[in-house]
Biotite code that builds the C-alpha atoms (Angstrom):
import biotite.structure as struc

atoms = struc.array([
    struc.Atom([143.319, -60.530, 42.927], chain_id="A", res_id=1, res_name="MET", atom_name="CA", element="C"),
    struc.Atom([141.529, -59.271, 46.073], chain_id="A", res_id=2, res_name="LEU", atom_name="CA", element="C"),
    struc.Atom([138.300, -61.223, 45.625], chain_id="A", res_id=3, res_name="GLU", atom_name="CA", element="C"),
    struc.Atom([137.198, -62.947, 48.868], chain_id="A", res_id=4, res_name="ASN", atom_name="CA", element="C"),
    struc.Atom([140.004, -61.250, 50.864], chain_id="A", res_id=5, res_name="LYS", atom_name="CA", element="C"),
    struc.Atom([139.616, -59.087, 53.986], chain_id="A", res_id=6, res_name="LYS", atom_name="CA", element="C"),
    struc.Atom([141.106, -55.584, 53.808], chain_id="A", res_id=7, res_name="VAL", atom_name="CA", element="C"),
    struc.Atom([142.056, -52.972, 56.432], chain_id="A", res_id=8, res_name="ALA", atom_name="CA", element="C"),
    struc.Atom([142.391, -49.441, 55.039], chain_id="A", res_id=9, res_name="ILE", atom_name="CA", element="C"),
    struc.Atom([144.526, -46.632, 56.466], chain_id="A", res_id=10, res_name="LEU", atom_name="CA", element="C"),
    struc.Atom([143.879, -43.354, 54.679], chain_id="A", res_id=11, res_name="GLY", atom_name="CA", element="C"),
    struc.Atom([145.809, -40.104, 55.053], chain_id="A", res_id=12, res_name="ASP", atom_name="CA", element="C"),
    struc.Atom([144.134, -36.801, 55.915], chain_id="A", res_id=13, res_name="ARG", atom_name="CA", element="C"),
    struc.Atom([146.362, -34.800, 53.546], chain_id="A", res_id=14, res_name="ASP", atom_name="CA", element="C"),
    struc.Atom([146.404, -37.517, 50.888], chain_id="A", res_id=15, res_name="GLY", atom_name="CA", element="C"),
    struc.Atom([143.716, -40.023, 49.990], chain_id="A", res_id=16, res_name="VAL", atom_name="CA", element="C"),
    struc.Atom([141.112, -40.466, 52.780], chain_id="A", res_id=17, res_name="PRO", atom_name="CA", element="C"),
    struc.Atom([140.014, -43.931, 53.901], chain_id="A", res_id=18, res_name="GLY", atom_name="CA", element="C"),
    struc.Atom([136.430, -43.746, 52.573], chain_id="A", res_id=19, res_name="PRO", atom_name="CA", element="C"),
    struc.Atom([137.708, -42.929, 49.070], chain_id="A", res_id=20, res_name="ALA", atom_name="CA", element="C"),
    struc.Atom([140.017, -45.951, 49.120], chain_id="A", res_id=21, res_name="ILE", atom_name="CA", element="C"),
    struc.Atom([137.150, -48.080, 50.464], chain_id="A", res_id=22, res_name="GLU", atom_name="CA", element="C"),
    struc.Atom([134.917, -47.199, 47.523], chain_id="A", res_id=23, res_name="GLU", atom_name="CA", element="C"),
    struc.Atom([137.641, -48.321, 45.111], chain_id="A", res_id=24, res_name="CYS", atom_name="CA", element="C"),
    struc.Atom([138.373, -51.546, 47.003], chain_id="A", res_id=25, res_name="ILE", atom_name="CA", element="C"),
    struc.Atom([134.678, -52.508, 47.071], chain_id="A", res_id=26, res_name="LYS", atom_name="CA", element="C"),
    struc.Atom([134.755, -52.883, 43.282], chain_id="A", res_id=27, res_name="THR", atom_name="CA", element="C"),
    struc.Atom([137.412, -55.634, 43.576], chain_id="A", res_id=28, res_name="THR", atom_name="CA", element="C"),
    struc.Atom([135.192, -58.023, 45.549], chain_id="A", res_id=29, res_name="GLY", atom_name="CA", element="C"),
    struc.Atom([137.217, -57.667, 48.773], chain_id="A", res_id=30, res_name="ALA", atom_name="CA", element="C"),
    struc.Atom([135.547, -57.325, 52.174], chain_id="A", res_id=31, res_name="GLU", atom_name="CA", element="C"),
    struc.Atom([136.508, -54.094, 53.963], chain_id="A", res_id=32, res_name="VAL", atom_name="CA", element="C"),
    struc.Atom([136.738, -54.884, 57.691], chain_id="A", res_id=33, res_name="VAL", atom_name="CA", element="C"),
    struc.Atom([138.294, -51.607, 58.918], chain_id="A", res_id=34, res_name="PHE", atom_name="CA", element="C"),
    struc.Atom([138.615, -48.096, 57.487], chain_id="A", res_id=35, res_name="THR", atom_name="CA", element="C"),
    struc.Atom([140.167, -45.035, 59.074], chain_id="A", res_id=36, res_name="THR", atom_name="CA", element="C"),
    struc.Atom([141.685, -41.724, 58.073], chain_id="A", res_id=37, res_name="THR", atom_name="CA", element="C"),
    struc.Atom([144.638, -40.568, 60.146], chain_id="A", res_id=38, res_name="GLU", atom_name="CA", element="C"),
    struc.Atom([146.926, -37.540, 60.260], chain_id="A", res_id=39, res_name="CYS", atom_name="CA", element="C"),
    struc.Atom([150.543, -38.671, 59.822], chain_id="A", res_id=40, res_name="PHE", atom_name="CA", element="C"),
    struc.Atom([152.585, -35.678, 61.028], chain_id="A", res_id=41, res_name="VAL", atom_name="CA", element="C"),
])
């Protein structure tokens, strides 16, 4: 479903961080163009 798509990832400091999401998305064939982990307070 995500193969050959570009993905921007917004992770949460108290939830799932961006790099962890990125590792999962890489297995789908998508291209990760931006990854960050933010604190949503």
